[in-house]
C-alpha positions in Angstrom: 72.1 -104.8 -185.1 74.1 -104.5 -181.9 71.3 -102.5 -180.3 68.9 -105.3 -181.1 71.2 -107.9 -179.5 71.4 -105.9 -176.3 67.7 -105.6 -176.0 66.8 -109.1 -177.0 64.6 -110.9 -174.5 66.6 -114.1 -174.0 64.0 -115.4 -171.5 61.0 -114.6 -173.8 58.9 -113.3 -171.0 56.3 -111.9 -173.4 56.3 -114.5 -176.2 56.8 -118.2 -177.0 60.4 -119.6 -177.0 61.4 -120.0 -180.7 62.8 -123.2 -182.0 66.4 -121.9 -182.2 66.5 -121.2 -178.5 65.3 -124.6 -177.4 67.5 -127.0 -175.5 68.2 -130.8 -175.7 67.3 -133.6 -173.3 70.5 -133.5 -171.2 70.4 -129.8 -170.6 66.7 -129.8 -169.8 67.2 -132.8 -167.4 69.8 -130.9 -165.5 67.7 -127.7 -165.3 64.6 -129.7 -164.1 66.6 -131.8 -161.6 68.1 -128.7 -160.1 64.6 -127.3 -159.8 63.5 -130.3 -157.7 66.4 -130.1 -155.3 64.2 -128.3 -152.7 65.7 -128.3 -149.2 62.2 -128.0 -147.6 61.4 -131.5 -149.0 63.8 -132.9 -146.5 61.4 -131.8 -143.8 58.8 -134.1 -145.4 61.4 -136.9 -145.5 61.8 -136.6 -141.7 58.0 -136.9 -141.2 57.9 -139.9 -143.4 60.7 -141.6 -141.6 59.1 -141.0 -138.2 55.7 -142.3 -139.3 56.4 -145.2 -141.6 58.7 -148.2 -141.8 61.1 -148.5 -144.7 58.8 -150.2 -147.1 55.9 -147.9 -146.2 58.3 -145.0 -146.9 59.2 -146.4 -150.3 55.6 -147.1 -151.2 54.6 -143.5 -150.3 57.4 -142.2 -152.4 56.3 -144.2 -155.4 52.6 -143.4 -155.1 53.2 -139.7 -154.4 55.8 -139.6 -157.1 53.4 -141.0 -159.7 50.8 -138.4 -158.8 53.3 -135.5 -158.7 55.0 -136.8 -161.9 51.7 -136.9 -163.8 50.8 -133.4 -162.8 54.2 -131.8 -163.5 54.7 -134.0 -166.6 51.5 -132.6 -168.2 52.5 -129.1 -167.4 56.0 -129.8 -168.8 54.4 -131.1 -172.0 52.2 -128.1 -172.4 55.0 -125.7 -171.7 57.3 -127.4 -174.2 54.6 -127.8 -176.8 53.6 -124.2 -176.7 56.8 -122.5 -175.7 54.8 -120.4 -173.3 55.6 -119.6 -169.6 53.1 -120.1 -166.8 52.0 -116.5 -167.1 51.5 -116.5 -170.8 49.5 -119.7 -170.5 47.5 -118.0 -167.8 46.6 -115.2 -170.1 44.9 -117.7 -172.4 43.2 -119.8 -169.7 42.3 -117.0 -167.3 42.1 -114.0 -169.6 44.4 -111.0 -169.9 43.6 -109.5 -166.6 42.4 -112.7 -165.0 46.0 -113.9 -165.4 47.1 -111.5 -162.7 45.6 -113.8 -160.1 47.8 -116.8 -160.8 50.8 -114.6 -161.5 50.4 -112.9 -158.2 49.9 -116.2 -156.3 53.0 -117.8 -157.9 55.1 -114.7 -157.4 54.1 -114.3 -153.8 54.8 -117.9 -152.8 58.1 -118.1 -154.7 59.4 -114.9 -153.2 58.4 -116.4 -149.8 60.3 -119.6 -150.4 63.3 -117.7 -151.8 63.5 -115.9 -148.4 63.0 -119.0 -146.4 65.8 -120.7 -148.5 68.2 -117.9 -147.7 67.6 -118.3 -144.0 67.9 -122.1 -144.2 71.4 -121.5 -145.5 72.5 -118.6 -143.4 71.2 -119.6 -139.9 72.9 -123.1 -139.6 76.1 -122.0 -141.4 76.5 -118.9 -139.2 76.1 -121.0 -136.1 78.6 -123.6 -137.1 81.2 -121.3 -138.7 80.8 -117.9 -137.1 79.4 -118.4 -133.7 75.8 -117.6 -134.7 76.0 -113.8 -134.3 73.3 -111.7 -135.9 75.9 -109.9 -137.9 77.3 -113.2 -139.3 73.8 -114.5 -140.1 72.8 -111.3 -142.0 76.2 -111.2 -143.8 75.5 -114.7 -145.1 71.9 -113.8 -146.0 73.0 -110.8 -148.0 75.9 -112.7 -149.7 73.6 -115.6 -150.7 70.8 -113.3 -151.7 73.1 -111.4 -154.1 74.5 -114.5 -155.7 71.1 -116.2 -156.1 69.4 -113.1 -157.4 72.2 -112.6 -159.9 71.8 -116.1 -161.4 68.0 -115.5 -161.7 68.6 -112.0 -163.2 70.8 -113.3 -166.0 68.1 -115.8 -166.9 67.9 -119.4 -168.2 71.5 -119.6 -169.4 72.7 -118.7 -165.9 70.3 -121.2 -164.3 71.6 -123.8 -166.7 75.2 -123.2 -165.5 74.3 -123.4 -161.9 72.4 -126.6 -162.5 75.3 -128.2 -164.3 77.6 -127.4 -161.4 75.3 -128.0 -158.5 73.3 -131.1 -159.5 76.2 -133.6 -159.7 77.8 -132.3 -156.6 74.7 -132.3 -154.4 73.6 -135.7 -155.7 77.0 -137.4 -155.3 78.2 -135.8 -152.0 74.8 -136.0 -150.4 74.4 -139.7 -151.3 77.9 -140.5 -150.0 77.1 -138.8 -146.7 73.8 -140.7 -146.5 75.5 -144.0 -147.1 78.2 -143.2 -144.5 75.5 -142.3 -141.9 73.6 -145.6 -142.5 76.8 -147.6 -142.2 77.5 -146.1 -138.8 74.0 -147.0 -137.5 72.9 -150.3 -136.1 71.8 -152.8 -138.6 70.6 -152.1 -142.2 68.6 -149.1 -143.3 65.5 -151.1 -142.9 66.3 -151.8 -139.3 67.1 -148.1 -138.6 63.8 -146.8 -140.0 61.2 -145.9 -137.4 58.5 -148.5 -137.2 55.1 -147.1 -138.0 53.0 -146.3 -135.0 49.9 -146.0 -137.1 50.2 -142.2 -137.1 50.9 -142.1 -140.9 49.4 -144.3 -143.6 50.9 -144.9 -147.0 48.2 -142.7 -148.6 48.9 -140.1 -146.0 52.6 -140.3 -146.7 51.9 -140.0 -150.5 49.9 -136.9 -149.7 52.9 -135.4 -148.0 55.1 -136.3 -151.0 52.6 -134.6 -153.4 52.2 -131.6 -151.2 55.9 -131.1 -150.8 56.5 -129.6 -154.2 53.1 -129.5 -156.0 53.1 -125.7 -155.7 56.6 -125.2 -157.1 55.8 -127.8 -159.7 53.1 -125.5 -161.0 55.9 -123.3 -162.4 57.2 -126.2 -164.5 56.2 -124.5 -167.8 58.6 -121.6 -167.1 61.5 -124.0 -167.6 60.0 -126.8 -169.7 59.1 -124.3 -172.5 62.8 -124.3 -173.4 62.7 -128.1 -174.3 63.0 -128.8 -178.0 59.6 -130.6 -178.1 56.7 -131.8 -175.9 58.1 -135.3 -175.5 61.4 -134.0 -174.1 59.6 -131.5 -171.8 57.4 -134.2 -170.3 60.0 -136.9 -170.0 62.7 -134.7 -168.4 60.1 -133.3 -166.0 58.7 -136.6 -164.8 62.1 -138.3 -164.4 63.7 -135.2 -162.7 60.8 -134.8 -160.3 60.8 -138.4 -159.3 64.6 -138.7 -158.8 65.1 -135.2 -157.3 62.3 -135.4 -154.9 63.1 -139.0 -153.8 66.7 -138.0 -153.2 65.6 -135.1 -151.0 63.2 -137.3 -149.0 65.9 -139.9 -148.4 68.3 -137.1 -147.2 65.6 -136.0 -144.8 64.8 -139.5 -143.6 68.4 -140.5 -143.0 69.0 -137.2 -141.2 66.1 -138.0 -138.9 67.4 -141.4 -138.2 71.1 -140.4 -137.8 70.9 -137.0 -136.0 67.2 -136.5 -135.2 67.1 -133.6 -137.7 65.8 -133.1 -141.2 68.8 -131.8 -143.1 71.7 -133.6 -144.8 73.8 -130.6 -143.6 73.5 -131.8 -140.0 74.5 -135.3 -141.0 77.6 -134.1 -142.8 78.5 -132.0 -139.8 78.3 -135.0 -137.6 80.5 -136.9 -140.0 83.1 -134.1 -139.8 82.5 -133.0 -143.4 82.0 -129.4 -142.5 83.2 -127.6 -145.7 81.5 -130.2 -147.9 78.3 -129.7 -145.8 78.4 -126.0 -146.5 78.9 -126.6 -150.2 76.1 -129.1 -150.5 73.7 -127.0 -148.5 74.5 -123.8 -150.4 74.3 -125.4 -153.9 71.1 -127.4 -152.9 69.3 -124.2 -151.9 70.7 -122.2 -154.8 69.3 -124.5 -157.5 65.8 -124.0 -156.2 66.1 -120.4 -155.1 67.2 -119.0 -158.5 64.3 -120.9 -160.1 61.9 -119.5 -157.6 63.1 -115.9 -158.2 63.1 -116.4 -161.9 59.4 -117.5 -161.7 58.6 -114.6 -159.4 60.1 -112.2 -161.9 58.1 -113.6 -164.8 54.9 -113.3 -162.7 55.5 -109.7 -161.7 56.5 -108.8 -165.3 53.1 -110.0 -166.4 51.2 -108.1 -163.8 53.1 -104.8 -164.1 53.9 -105.0 -167.8 57.6 -104.6 -167.1 60.8 -106.4 -168.2 61.6 -109.5 -166.2 65.0 -108.4 -165.0 64.0 -105.5 -162.8 61.2 -107.6 -161.4 63.7 -110.2 -160.4 65.8 -107.6 -158.6 62.8 -106.3 -156.7 61.8 -109.8 -155.8 65.3 -110.7 -154.7 65.5 -107.6 -152.5 62.1 -108.3 -150.8 63.0 -111.9 -150.2 66.4 -111.1 -148.9 65.3 -108.4 -146.5 62.4 -110.5 -145.2 64.2 -113.8 -145.2 64.7 -114.3 -141.4 61.2 -113.1 -140.6 59.8 -115.4 -143.3 61.7 -118.4 -141.9 60.5 -118.0 -138.3 57.0 -116.7 -139.0 55.7 -117.6 -142.4 56.4 -121.2 -143.2 53.0 -122.3 -142.1 51.4 -119.7 -144.2 53.4 -120.7 -147.2 52.3 -124.3 -146.7 48.7 -123.0 -146.8 49.4 -120.9 -149.9 50.8 -124.0 -151.6 47.2 -125.2 -151.9 46.4 -122.2 -154.1 48.6 -123.2 -157.0 47.5 -126.8 -158.0 44.1 -125.5 -159.1 46.0 -123.1 -161.4 48.0 -125.9 -163.0 45.1 -128.2 -163.7 43.2 -125.3 -165.4 46.2 -124.5 -167.6 46.5 -128.2 -168.7 42.7 -128.5 -169.4 42.6 -125.3 -171.3 45.4 -126.4 -173.6 44.0 -129.8 -174.4 40.5 -128.5 -174.9 41.5 -125.6 -177.1 44.6 -126.7 -179.0 43.8 -124.8 -182.1 43.7 -121.5 -180.1 47.3 -122.3 -178.9 48.5 -122.5 -182.5 47.8 -118.8 -183.0 50.7 -116.5 -182.1 48.5 -113.6 -181.1 45.1 -115.0 -180.2 42.1 -112.9 -179.1 41.9 -113.0 -175.3 39.1 -112.6 -172.8 39.6 -109.9 -170.2 38.7 -112.3 -167.4 37.6 -115.9 -167.6 35.5 -115.9 -164.4 35.0 -119.7 -164.3 38.8 -120.2 -164.2 39.1 -117.6 -161.5 36.2 -119.2 -159.5 37.9 -122.6 -159.9 41.1 -121.3 -158.2 39.3 -119.6 -155.4 36.9 -122.4 -154.6 39.7 -125.0 -155.2 41.9 -123.2 -152.7 39.1 -123.1 -150.1 38.3 -126.8 -150.4 42.0 -127.8 -150.3 42.5 -125.9 -147.1 39.3 -126.8 -145.4 38.4 -130.3 -146.4 40.2 -132.8 -144.0 40.0 -135.8 -146.3 42.2 -137.2 -149.0 45.1 -135.2 -150.6 44.6 -131.5 -150.3 46.1 -130.5 -153.6 44.1 -133.2 -155.5 40.9 -132.0 -153.8 41.6 -128.4 -154.9 42.4 -129.5 -158.5 39.2 -131.5 -158.7 37.1 -128.5 -157.7 38.9 -126.2 -160.1 38.5 -128.7 -162.9 34.7 -128.9 -162.3 34.4 -125.1 -162.3 36.4 -124.8 -165.5 34.4 -127.5 -167.2 31.2 -125.7 -166.4 32.5 -122.6 -168.1 33.6 -124.6 -171.1 30.2 -126.3 -171.5 28.0 -123.2 -171.0 27.1 -121.6 -174.3 28.9 -118.3 -175.1 31.3 -118.5 -172.2 34.2 -119.0 -174.6 33.4 -115.8 -176.4 36.1 -113.1 -176.8 35.8 -110.0 -174.7 39.1 -108.3 -175.3 40.3 -108.3 -178.9 43.9 -107.6 -179.9 
């Protein structure tokens, strides 16, 4: 009995989450809200503040939030309803070996963002606290890398603890700093916002909002699968994404207005709140980074047929070693790669709603590769990166949906190739 307890897969990397391991609304809300506290979203907040007036900024947040909420909400519902991770859903929608494509894409991007997040913490803190030496920077990179890898290693329970600690502190302290900064400026927040020069439209701003976290949002099933039912999974996801993302955008916007930067850390430093600034920055990055590494571990476990924990360790080591290089050289590439994941998400959603009975089976027969799903991701990614019209992620999802539908409607394409 004790041996079984020791080897129990508490993160259910290879099967659906059972009913007795599901979590309630409050816990799921904290997990999902921590997931959305993505520091890079503050960069988008800066862009929005520089290109729109206050009301244009708000309208872009609402429009982009509705689109992003609909996308992640559907994924949250599917994840909670089935209890399956993104990778297990991919096995059904893409085929057993076809699932390696989305697993590789999500793992690669999340390891990349994990590394960038480490550098986003270590570089500014080492400059402010330790003179900016390389030794100090790498010391902080390694310390943060170990802590964040550990929380992902120990799984969903560890992620839950981090979220319960970090979410209230980041939300409250960050908001207080934002209000203090606005009060020190000239006039109201409306007066302080940059007047639009016509360089950014509301639709363009909404596109930035959607693009800021649509790739990370594709991993929603990895966490929403722990919700007690589909309703809780969808509601907590939609509300958390809207609140969490909006808060990050406001942090970035106020930072742009107050210090000409894009990080609430800079604002808090200017307000002489140094230690609180380090705390908020560290916790803010931690809540996203451990989720990113957790997702990468699940993806690599699917590809290499290994346990999740060693895959998390490998991902953490790669992300930590490459963090500074990723920060200075790879952000643009990561933004391009972000366009690869929305086509995956829309195919997962469509496959569930079009084949619900198949998802009621615990061990369904799987195709080896669903080539129409694979083609949808490849073509959707190309279109999203090449077409200079509309919202890139939505363009990619539209193309992927069409490819998938063609496969569904063609006779015989749903046939089973690989029986288990």
